[in-house]
C-alpha positions as CSV (number, residue, x, y, z in Angstrom):
1,X,3.6,42.8,3.8
2,X,1.8,42.4,7.2
3,X,-1.3,44.2,5.9
4,X,-1.3,41.9,2.8
5,X,-1.4,38.9,5.1
6,X,-4.3,40.3,7.1
7,X,-6.2,41.2,4.0
8,X,-5.7,37.7,2.5
9,X,-6.9,36.1,5.7
10,X,-9.9,38.3,5.9
11,X,-10.8,37.5,2.2
12,X,-10.5,33.8,2.9
13,X,-12.8,34.1,5.9
14,X,-15.3,36.1,3.9
15,X,-15.3,33.4,1.2
16,X,-16.1,30.7,3.7
17,X,-18.8,32.7,5.4
18,X,-20.4,33.4,2.1
19,X,-20.9,29.7,1.5
20,X,-22.3,28.8,4.9
21,X,-25.9,29.4,3.9
22,X,-26.7,25.9,2.6
23,X,-24.8,24.3,5.5
24,X,-26.7,26.5,8.0
25,X,-30.0,25.5,6.4
26,X,-29.0,21.9,6.6
27,X,-28.1,22.2,10.2
28,X,-31.5,23.8,10.9
29,X,-33.3,21.0,9.2
30,X,-31.3,18.4,11.1
31,X,-32.2,20.2,14.4
32,X,-35.9,20.0,13.5
33,X,-35.7,16.3,12.5
34,X,-33.7,15.5,15.7
35,X,-36.4,17.2,17.7
36,X,-39.0,15.0,16.2
37,X,-37.1,11.8,17.2
38,X,-38.9,9.9,19.9
39,X,-35.8,8.1,21.5
40,X,-32.3,9.3,22.3
41,X,-30.8,6.5,20.3
42,X,-32.8,7.5,17.2
43,X,-31.7,11.1,17.7
44,X,-28.1,10.0,18.1
45,X,-28.1,7.9,14.9
46,X,-29.7,10.7,12.9
47,X,-27.4,13.4,14.1
48,X,-24.3,11.3,13.6
49,X,-25.3,10.2,10.1
50,X,-26.5,13.5,8.8
51,X,-24.1,15.6,10.9
52,X,-21.1,13.8,9.3
53,X,-22.3,14.9,5.9
54,X,-22.6,18.5,7.1
55,X,-19.1,18.5,8.5
56,X,-17.8,17.0,5.2
57,X,-19.5,19.9,3.5
58,X,-17.7,22.3,5.8
59,X,-14.3,20.8,4.9
60,X,-15.2,21.0,1.2
61,X,-16.2,24.6,1.6
62,X,-12.9,25.5,3.3
63,X,-10.9,23.7,0.6
64,X,-12.9,25.5,-2.2
65,X,-12.3,28.8,-0.5
66,X,-8.5,28.1,-0.3
67,X,-8.5,27.0,-3.9
68,X,-10.1,30.2,-5.0
69,X,-7.3,32.2,-3.2
70,X,-4.3,30.1,-4.5
71,X,-1.7,32.4,-6.0
72,X,0.0,31.4,-9.2
73,X,3.8,30.9,-8.6
74,X,6.1,32.7,-11.0
75,X,8.1,29.6,-11.7
76,X,8.0,25.9,-10.7
77,X,10.8,23.5,-11.5
78,X,10.8,19.8,-10.6
79,X,13.6,17.5,-9.4
80,X,14.1,16.6,-13.1
81,X,15.3,20.2,-13.7
82,X,12.4,20.8,-16.2
83,X,10.6,24.2,-15.7
84,X,6.8,24.1,-15.6
85,X,5.8,27.3,-17.3
86,X,2.1,26.6,-17.9
87,X,-0.3,27.0,-14.9
88,X,-3.7,25.4,-15.1
89,X,-6.1,26.1,-12.2
90,X,-8.9,23.9,-11.1
91,X,-7.2,20.5,-11.3
92,X,-8.9,18.3,-8.7
93,X,-8.2,15.0,-6.9
94,X,-10.4,13.1,-4.6
95,X,-9.4,12.5,-1.0
96,X,-11.4,10.3,1.3
97,X,-11.5,11.7,4.9
98,X,-13.0,10.4,8.1
99,X,-16.1,12.5,7.1
100,X,-16.3,11.2,3.5
101,X,-14.9,12.1,0.2
102,X,-13.9,15.7,-0.6
103,X,-12.3,17.1,-3.8
104,X,-9.1,19.2,-3.6
105,X,-8.8,21.7,-6.4
106,X,-5.3,23.2,-7.1
107,X,-3.2,24.7,-9.8
108,X,-1.3,22.3,-12.0
109,X,2.1,23.4,-13.4
110,X,2.9,21.8,-16.7
111,X,5.9,21.9,-19.1
112,X,4.7,20.4,-22.3
113,X,7.7,18.2,-22.3
114,X,7.0,14.5,-22.9
115,X,7.6,12.5,-19.7
116,X,7.7,15.5,-17.4
117,X,4.5,15.2,-15.3
118,X,2.5,18.0,-13.9
119,X,3.5,19.4,-10.5
120,X,1.1,20.5,-7.8
121,X,2.9,22.6,-5.1
122,X,-0.3,22.9,-3.1
123,X,-0.3,19.2,-2.4
124,X,2.7,19.7,-0.2
125,X,1.2,22.7,1.5
126,X,-1.9,20.7,2.3
127,X,0.2,17.7,3.3
128,X,-1.9,15.4,1.0
129,X,-1.1,11.7,1.2
130,X,0.2,9.8,-1.8
131,X,-2.9,7.5,-1.5
132,X,-6.4,8.8,-1.8
133,X,-7.1,8.3,2.0
134,X,-6.3,11.2,4.4
135,X,-3.7,10.7,7.0
136,X,-6.2,10.7,10.0
137,X,-8.2,8.0,8.2
138,X,-5.1,5.9,7.5
139,X,-4.2,6.2,11.1
140,X,-7.6,5.0,12.1
141,X,-7.3,2.0,9.8
142,X,-3.9,1.1,11.2
143,X,-5.1,1.3,14.8
144,X,-8.0,-1.0,14.1
145,X,-5.9,-3.5,12.2
146,X,-3.4,-3.6,15.0
147,X,-6.3,-4.3,17.4
148,X,-7.8,-7.1,15.3
149,X,-8.3,-8.6,11.9
150,X,-9.0,-6.8,8.6
151,X,-12.7,-7.6,8.6
152,X,-13.1,-6.2,12.1
153,X,-11.1,-3.1,11.1
154,X,-13.3,-2.7,8.0
155,X,-16.5,-2.8,10.1
156,X,-15.1,-0.6,12.8
157,X,-13.9,2.1,10.4
158,X,-17.3,2.0,8.6
159,X,-19.2,2.3,11.9
160,X,-17.1,5.1,13.3
161,X,-16.5,7.2,10.2
162,X,-19.1,6.1,7.7
163,X,-16.3,5.4,5.2
164,X,-16.3,1.9,3.7
165,X,-12.9,0.6,2.6
166,X,-12.3,-2.7,0.9
167,X,-10.1,-5.4,2.3
168,X,-7.4,-4.9,-0.4
169,X,-7.3,-1.2,0.3
170,X,-7.0,-1.9,4.1
171,X,-4.1,-4.2,3.4
172,X,-2.4,-1.7,1.1
173,X,-2.8,1.1,3.7
174,X,-1.3,-1.1,6.5
175,X,1.6,-2.4,4.5
176,X,2.6,1.0,3.1
177,X,1.9,2.9,6.4
178,X,5.5,2.6,7.7
179,X,6.9,3.9,4.4
180,X,4.4,6.6,3.6
181,X,3.7,8.1,7.0
182,X,6.8,7.9,9.3
183,X,6.1,11.4,10.5
184,X,2.4,10.7,11.3
185,X,2.3,7.4,13.2
186,X,3.8,6.8,16.6
187,X,7.0,4.9,16.9
188,X,5.2,2.1,18.8
189,X,2.7,1.8,15.9
190,X,5.4,1.5,13.4
191,X,7.2,-1.2,15.3
192,X,4.0,-3.2,15.5
193,X,3.4,-2.7,11.8
194,X,6.9,-3.9,10.9
195,X,6.4,-7.0,13.0
196,X,3.1,-7.6,11.2
197,X,4.5,-7.2,7.7
198,X,5.5,-10.9,7.2
199,X,2.1,-12.1,8.2
200,X,0.3,-9.5,6.0
201,X,2.4,-10.4,3.0
202,X,1.8,-14.1,3.6
203,X,-1.9,-13.6,3.9
204,X,-2.0,-11.6,0.6
205,X,0.1,-14.3,-1.2
206,X,-2.3,-17.0,0.1
207,X,-5.3,-15.1,-1.1
208,X,-3.7,-14.7,-4.6
209,X,-2.9,-18.4,-4.8
210,X,-6.5,-19.3,-3.8
211,X,-7.9,-17.0,-6.5
212,X,-5.5,-18.5,-9.1
213,X,-6.5,-22.0,-8.1
214,X,-10.1,-21.1,-8.7
């Protein structure tokens, strides 16, 4: 069993290394372009912008390597008591991280019974959020919202991460943060969020009334 674990780890590492070629080439091109930059600020902007995409590619590479090594489970049964006997690999879902959007591929377990949805055990292993935004990105959003207004939070998140999130999505992340991520956010953050909820809901209702009024 111990040897199996080591072999599996080595195989995963080899799969990642095998895909590093394009990323290494991209890093080399970025180094050349940065070396041609005249000023430090131009160099910094270039490396941050293109470097973020290279790091996103690295995350995607690691996810793809893990997906290729996912082992089919002998049996999966949901809370509804319905066994999922059909396994379909390659089902993907997008997740927006602080580095940009990646696609998570995993095995879907299906039953063929009407009303019994597919199950994805790997989602729990990866600790994927219910929403399409990663936990670190959601935490960044909440921290900026706590520090200021939604528009400021939207600009700050875009500037720091390169990810543009609409105001409605920012509101939804903030309102649902206390319920969706109690194990991720600090207690102090949660208390502040709870205190903010009435104002957030009131702001949303006001916006809806203004839209309805035309």
